[in-house]
C-alpha positions as CSV (number, residue, x, y, z in Angstrom):
1,M,-156.5,147.1,43.6
2,R,-159.5,148.3,45.5
3,Q,-158.7,146.1,48.5
4,R,-155.1,147.2,48.5
5,L,-156.1,150.9,48.5
6,N,-158.5,150.2,51.4
7,I,-155.8,148.5,53.5
8,V,-153.3,151.3,52.8
9,A,-155.8,153.9,53.9
10,I,-156.7,152.1,57.1
11,S,-153.1,151.4,57.9
12,T,-152.3,155.1,57.4
13,C,-155.0,156.2,59.8
14,V,-153.9,153.7,62.5
15,A,-150.3,154.7,62.2
16,L,-151.1,158.4,62.4
17,A,-153.4,157.8,65.4
18,A,-150.5,156.1,67.2
19,S,-148.0,158.8,66.4
20,G,-150.5,161.5,67.4
21,G,-151.1,160.1,70.8
22,A,-154.4,158.2,70.5
23,S,-154.5,157.8,74.2
24,A,-155.7,161.4,74.4
25,G,-159.1,162.3,73.1
26,E,-162.0,159.9,72.7
27,W,-163.1,157.3,70.2
28,E,-166.7,157.3,69.0
29,F,-168.3,154.3,67.3
30,G,-171.6,154.2,65.5
31,G,-173.2,153.0,62.3
32,E,-176.2,151.6,60.6
33,I,-177.6,148.3,59.3
34,A,-180.4,148.2,56.8
35,G,-182.6,145.6,55.2
36,E,-183.8,146.5,51.6
37,V,-186.3,145.0,49.3
38,R,-186.4,146.3,45.7
39,Y,-189.3,145.1,43.5
40,F,-189.4,145.3,39.7
41,P,-193.1,144.9,38.5
42,Q,-192.1,144.0,34.9
43,S,-190.3,140.9,33.8
44,A,-186.7,141.3,32.8
45,Q,-185.9,142.8,29.4
46,F,-182.7,140.9,28.7
47,P,-181.7,137.2,29.0
48,G,-180.0,136.2,32.2
49,Q,-181.6,139.0,34.3
50,F,-183.7,138.2,37.4
51,D,-187.4,139.0,37.2
52,H,-188.9,140.8,40.2
53,W,-187.6,140.7,43.8
54,Q,-184.1,141.9,44.9
55,P,-183.6,141.7,48.7
56,S,-180.3,142.9,50.2
57,L,-178.6,143.9,53.4
58,T,-176.1,146.7,54.1
59,L,-173.8,147.5,56.9
60,E,-171.9,150.8,57.4
61,T,-169.9,151.5,60.5
62,D,-168.4,154.8,61.6
63,L,-165.3,155.0,63.8
64,R,-164.1,158.5,64.8
65,W,-161.4,159.9,67.0
66,K,-160.5,163.5,67.9
67,S,-157.6,164.7,70.1
68,D,-158.4,166.8,73.1
69,N,-157.1,169.9,71.4
70,G,-159.1,169.2,68.2
71,K,-156.0,169.3,66.0
72,H,-156.0,165.6,65.1
73,Q,-158.9,163.7,63.7
74,I,-159.4,160.1,62.4
75,V,-162.4,158.8,60.5
76,I,-162.9,155.2,59.3
77,V,-166.2,154.4,57.5
78,P,-166.4,151.0,55.8
79,F,-169.5,149.9,53.9
80,G,-170.7,146.6,52.6
81,R,-173.8,145.2,50.8
82,L,-174.9,141.6,50.4
83,D,-177.3,141.2,47.5
84,A,-179.4,138.1,46.8
85,Q,-179.7,138.6,43.0
86,D,-176.8,140.5,41.5
87,D,-173.3,139.3,42.3
88,N,-171.8,142.7,41.3
89,R,-174.0,144.4,43.8
90,T,-172.5,142.4,46.6
91,H,-169.4,144.5,47.4
92,I,-167.5,146.2,50.2
93,D,-165.8,149.6,50.1
94,L,-164.0,152.0,52.4
95,R,-166.2,155.0,52.0
96,E,-163.8,157.1,54.2
97,G,-160.6,156.3,56.1
98,Y,-158.5,159.3,56.7
99,Y,-156.4,161.4,59.1
100,R,-157.0,165.2,59.2
101,Y,-154.8,167.8,60.9
102,V,-156.4,171.1,61.8
103,S,-153.9,173.9,62.3
104,E,-154.4,176.7,64.8
105,S,-154.2,179.2,61.9
106,D,-156.0,178.8,58.6
107,W,-155.3,175.5,57.0
108,T,-156.1,171.8,57.3
109,L,-154.5,168.7,55.8
110,L,-156.3,165.4,55.0
111,I,-154.6,162.2,54.1
112,G,-156.5,159.0,53.3
113,A,-159.7,157.9,51.6
114,A,-162.5,160.4,51.7
115,K,-165.7,161.7,50.0
116,V,-165.9,165.2,48.6
117,F,-169.2,166.7,47.2
118,W,-169.4,169.6,44.8
119,G,-172.6,171.0,43.4
120,T,-175.8,172.9,43.9
121,V,-178.6,171.6,41.6
122,E,-181.0,168.7,42.2
123,S,-181.2,166.8,39.0
124,R,-177.6,166.2,38.0
125,H,-174.3,166.9,39.7
126,L,-172.1,167.9,36.8
127,V,-169.2,169.4,38.7
128,D,-168.9,166.6,41.3
129,I,-165.8,164.8,39.9
130,I,-163.5,163.8,42.8
131,N,-165.2,160.5,43.7
132,Q,-166.1,157.6,41.5
133,T,-169.7,156.6,41.2
134,D,-170.8,153.4,42.9
135,G,-173.0,152.4,40.0
136,V,-174.4,149.2,41.6
137,E,-176.1,151.1,44.4
138,D,-178.6,153.1,42.4
139,I,-179.2,154.6,39.0
140,D,-179.1,158.2,40.2
141,E,-175.3,158.4,40.6
142,E,-175.6,159.7,44.1
143,D,-173.6,157.0,45.8
144,K,-169.8,157.3,45.7
145,L,-166.7,155.2,46.3
146,G,-164.0,156.4,48.7
147,Q,-161.2,158.2,46.9
148,P,-157.6,158.1,48.2
149,M,-156.3,161.7,48.4
150,V,-154.1,164.3,50.0
151,K,-156.2,167.4,50.5
152,L,-154.9,170.8,51.6
153,S,-157.5,173.4,52.5
154,L,-156.7,177.1,53.0
155,L,-159.2,179.3,54.7
156,K,-158.5,183.0,54.0
157,D,-160.3,186.3,54.1
158,W,-160.6,186.0,50.3
159,G,-162.3,182.5,50.4
160,Q,-161.4,178.8,50.7
161,L,-158.9,177.1,48.4
162,D,-158.9,173.3,48.3
163,L,-155.9,171.5,46.6
164,F,-156.1,167.8,45.8
165,V,-153.6,165.1,44.9
166,L,-155.5,162.0,44.0
167,P,-153.5,158.7,43.7
168,G,-155.1,155.4,42.9
169,F,-157.9,155.6,40.3
170,R,-161.1,153.8,41.1
171,T,-163.0,152.2,38.2
172,R,-166.8,152.6,38.2
173,T,-169.0,149.7,39.4
174,F,-171.8,148.4,37.2
175,P,-174.6,145.8,37.6
176,G,-173.7,142.3,36.6
177,S,-175.2,140.2,33.8
178,D,-177.9,138.9,36.2
179,G,-178.7,142.4,37.5
180,R,-181.3,145.0,36.4
181,L,-180.8,148.6,35.4
182,R,-178.0,147.8,33.0
183,F,-177.2,148.2,29.3
184,E,-178.4,145.5,26.9
185,L,-174.8,144.1,27.0
186,P,-173.5,143.8,30.5
187,T,-170.3,145.8,31.4
188,D,-167.1,143.8,32.0
189,T,-165.6,145.6,35.0
190,E,-162.7,143.2,35.2
191,N,-161.1,144.3,31.9
192,P,-161.2,148.1,31.7
193,I,-159.2,149.9,28.9
194,F,-157.1,153.0,29.8
195,E,-156.5,155.2,26.8
196,R,-154.6,158.5,26.2
197,N,-152.1,158.2,29.0
198,A,-154.7,157.1,31.5
199,R,-153.9,154.2,33.8
200,R,-154.8,152.9,37.2
201,G,-151.7,154.3,38.8
202,A,-151.8,157.7,37.3
203,V,-152.1,160.6,39.7
204,D,-154.9,163.1,39.3
205,Y,-155.0,166.7,40.4
206,A,-157.8,169.1,41.3
207,A,-158.3,172.5,42.8
208,R,-161.4,174.4,44.0
209,Y,-162.0,178.0,45.1
210,S,-165.2,178.8,46.9
211,N,-166.5,181.9,48.6
212,F,-169.7,183.9,49.2
213,F,-170.4,187.4,47.9
214,G,-173.5,188.8,49.5
215,N,-176.3,186.5,48.4
216,W,-174.0,184.6,46.0
217,D,-172.2,181.3,46.8
218,V,-169.6,180.6,44.1
219,G,-167.3,177.7,43.4
220,L,-164.6,177.5,40.7
221,S,-162.9,174.1,40.1
222,G,-160.3,172.5,37.9
223,F,-159.5,168.8,37.4
224,H,-156.8,167.0,35.4
225,G,-156.7,163.3,35.5
226,T,-158.5,160.1,34.5
227,S,-162.2,160.6,33.8
228,R,-164.7,159.1,36.3
229,E,-167.1,158.7,33.3
230,P,-165.9,155.9,30.9
231,R,-166.7,155.6,27.3
232,F,-167.6,152.1,26.0
233,T,-166.5,149.6,23.4
234,I,-167.9,146.2,22.5
235,A,-165.6,143.4,23.6
236,P,-164.1,141.1,20.9
237,T,-166.4,138.4,22.0
238,G,-169.4,140.6,21.2
239,N,-171.3,139.8,24.4
240,T,-170.0,142.5,26.8
241,L,-169.1,146.2,27.0
242,L,-165.6,147.3,28.0
243,P,-165.3,150.6,29.8
244,V,-162.7,153.0,28.3
245,Y,-161.1,155.6,30.6
246,D,-159.4,158.7,29.2
247,R,-157.2,161.4,30.6
248,I,-159.2,164.6,30.7
249,T,-159.0,168.3,31.7
250,Q,-162.2,169.9,33.1
251,G,-163.0,173.3,34.4
252,S,-166.3,173.9,36.2
253,L,-168.4,176.6,37.9
254,D,-171.3,176.2,40.4
255,V,-173.3,179.1,41.8
256,Q,-176.2,179.7,44.1
257,Y,-178.1,182.9,44.6
258,T,-180.4,183.3,47.6
259,A,-183.3,185.8,47.5
260,G,-185.8,185.2,50.3
261,A,-187.7,182.1,49.4
262,W,-185.9,181.7,46.1
263,L,-182.7,179.7,45.4
264,W,-181.3,180.2,41.9
265,K,-178.8,177.5,41.1
266,G,-176.4,176.5,38.3
267,E,-173.6,174.2,37.4
268,A,-171.5,174.2,34.2
269,I,-168.4,172.3,32.9
270,V,-166.0,172.5,30.0
271,R,-164.2,169.2,29.3
272,G,-161.5,168.2,26.9
273,G,-160.1,164.7,26.3
274,Q,-163.1,162.8,25.2
275,G,-163.9,163.6,21.6
276,E,-164.3,167.3,20.9
277,T,-164.1,169.7,23.8
278,F,-167.7,170.1,25.0
279,F,-169.8,172.3,27.3
280,A,-172.6,171.0,29.6
281,G,-174.7,172.9,32.1
282,V,-177.7,172.7,34.4
283,A,-179.6,175.8,35.7
284,G,-182.8,176.3,37.6
285,F,-184.4,177.4,40.8
286,E,-186.1,176.2,44.0
287,Y,-188.9,178.2,45.5
288,T,-190.1,177.4,49.1
289,V,-193.7,177.9,50.2
290,Y,-193.7,178.0,54.0
291,Q,-196.4,176.6,56.3
292,I,-198.7,175.4,53.6
293,F,-202.4,174.6,54.6
294,E,-201.6,176.4,57.8
295,K,-199.4,173.5,58.8
296,P,-195.7,173.5,59.7
297,W,-195.1,172.0,56.3
298,D,-192.6,173.5,53.9
299,L,-193.0,172.9,50.1
300,G,-190.1,173.5,47.8
301,L,-190.8,173.7,44.1
302,L,-188.0,172.9,41.7
303,A,-187.4,173.4,38.0
304,E,-184.1,172.9,36.0
305,Y,-183.0,172.8,32.4
306,L,-180.2,170.4,31.4
307,Y,-177.9,170.7,28.4
308,D,-175.0,168.5,27.3
309,G,-173.0,169.1,24.1
310,R,-170.8,166.0,24.1
311,D,-170.4,163.9,20.9
312,D,-172.8,161.0,20.7
313,G,-171.1,159.3,17.8
314,F,-168.6,156.4,17.5
315,V,-165.0,156.3,16.4
316,A,-162.8,153.3,15.2
317,E,-160.0,152.7,17.7
318,T,-157.4,149.9,18.0
319,F,-159.7,147.9,20.3
320,G,-162.9,148.4,18.1
321,L,-165.8,150.7,17.5
322,T,-166.0,153.0,20.6
323,S,-168.3,155.8,21.7
324,E,-166.5,159.1,21.2
325,A,-167.6,160.4,24.6
326,P,-169.4,158.8,27.7
327,F,-173.1,158.1,27.2
328,T,-175.5,160.6,28.7
329,A,-179.3,160.9,28.7
330,F,-179.3,164.7,29.4
331,Q,-178.5,166.4,26.1
332,N,-181.7,168.5,26.2
333,D,-183.9,167.8,29.2
334,V,-186.3,169.6,31.6
335,F,-186.6,168.6,35.2
336,T,-189.4,169.6,37.6
337,G,-190.0,168.5,41.1
338,A,-191.3,169.2,44.6
339,R,-189.7,168.7,48.1
340,L,-192.1,168.5,51.1
341,A,-190.7,168.7,54.6
342,F,-193.3,168.0,57.4
343,N,-191.1,169.5,60.1
344,D,-192.4,167.0,62.6
345,T,-190.5,165.1,65.3
346,Q,-190.1,162.1,63.0
347,D,-188.3,164.2,60.3
348,T,-190.8,163.1,57.7
349,S,-190.0,164.3,54.2
350,M,-190.8,163.6,50.5
351,L,-189.1,164.4,47.2
352,A,-190.7,163.8,43.8
353,G,-189.4,164.7,40.3
354,V,-190.0,164.3,36.6
355,S,-187.5,164.5,33.8
356,V,-188.6,165.0,30.2
357,D,-186.4,164.7,27.1
358,A,-187.2,167.8,25.0
359,D,-186.2,166.0,21.8
360,D,-188.1,162.8,22.0
361,S,-190.4,163.2,25.0
362,S,-189.0,160.2,26.9
363,L,-190.0,160.6,30.5
364,S,-188.7,159.3,33.9
365,M,-190.2,159.9,37.3
366,F,-189.0,159.3,40.9
367,L,-190.4,159.5,44.4
368,E,-188.5,159.3,47.7
369,A,-190.0,159.4,51.2
370,E,-188.4,159.0,54.6
371,R,-189.6,158.9,58.2
372,R,-187.9,158.2,61.5
373,L,-189.4,155.5,63.7
374,G,-188.5,156.1,67.3
375,Q,-185.0,157.0,68.2
376,N,-183.0,154.4,66.2
377,W,-185.0,153.4,63.2
378,T,-185.8,155.0,59.8
379,A,-188.1,153.8,57.0
380,E,-187.5,154.8,53.4
381,F,-189.5,154.3,50.2
382,E,-188.2,155.0,46.7
383,S,-189.5,154.4,43.3
384,R,-188.5,155.2,39.7
385,L,-190.7,154.8,36.6
386,F,-190.0,155.2,32.9
387,F,-192.6,156.2,30.3
388,N,-192.8,156.8,26.6
389,V,-189.1,155.9,26.1
390,D,-187.8,156.5,22.6
391,P,-185.9,153.5,21.1
392,A,-182.9,155.8,20.4
393,N,-182.9,157.2,24.0
394,L,-180.2,155.9,26.4
395,A,-183.0,155.0,28.9
396,N,-184.3,152.4,26.4
397,S,-182.2,149.8,28.0
398,V,-184.0,150.3,31.3
399,R,-187.5,150.9,30.0
400,D,-188.8,147.7,31.7
401,D,-186.9,148.4,34.9
402,D,-189.5,150.4,36.9
403,F,-188.8,149.7,40.5
404,L,-190.1,150.2,44.1
405,T,-187.7,150.1,47.0
406,F,-188.4,149.8,50.7
407,R,-185.6,150.2,53.2
408,L,-185.6,149.8,57.0
409,T,-182.5,151.1,58.8
410,R,-181.4,150.6,62.4
411,Y,-178.8,153.1,63.7
412,F,-176.4,152.2,66.6
């Protein structure tokens, strides 16, 4: 299904380019290739997993065209990863492949596969629901699969309204049985279950209103369709988990208030369709200290509180005992962090954070650092560590999966 959606999106872009007069305007081509080494200091927790080193290569190209008058745009961004240890992590995806028409008045129309980001906070993007998570890339849920869509954007004096029709549901990717950062039972991504009128071919719908009022940036969103977050049931064989996708309705709010060096942020959702209707929210701030130590360095201090009221029990369904709602590790957590920008010619930056479960004191830490090398290279370092993990905490399945990642990227 994924390959068929990618082919349809690319074919649509090419056809629209031809009809729009692709001889006018200019094509631009770029991209990046990266070598990555991930190291797990501890031996594997579950049978079948590899122990320490996980090298991989990624390639992402970027092909863009814009007509001379700027009305017609085409973007094609394929992505691929070749992983030496986890077969599921070796994959390709069309991150973006769309045609966009920009009117002379106050609306734009996008057709194809694209990525859309909603949200304001650092620790968890609750309201970001359009794209499916590419779960084999990293544990932070920041990487997304391309989503086929028709998007109409209206830009008015009263704000911006985005309307979405989303055909072609994308199932979430998960590490394989030989991969790290997975549940005790590996997830069978080949046999998902669609429940409560959900199905691969079902069309999803979404709308978002955004505007700014003085120092306030506000976004109101609604979504009705198949949840990007699956529940789980144990397969009849007893040795894998099957993802269960439900039809949901979700409303959300994201806000940001700017007051000098302060950024006050919040995201909240109300979701129905997976157990009892529940509320979840994240709220906090970022305070920036400029030119610390009389250097051009800027230090941002972050603090956020995370709450999630979803059901954490299990229900008996026709296919077996199933979680009533998707798993989450953020029922009652506190996040603190710091962002350091050196503001140098190499764009050096660092981000570190700590999340603590207020109920059982389970703790996770991360560090990210990046620096540009010359004109075409970037070096990145990432790490994530887990401490004092309670046996009942969702993070217990990755308690031995502390990792360090080094990535060297060449841009072209």
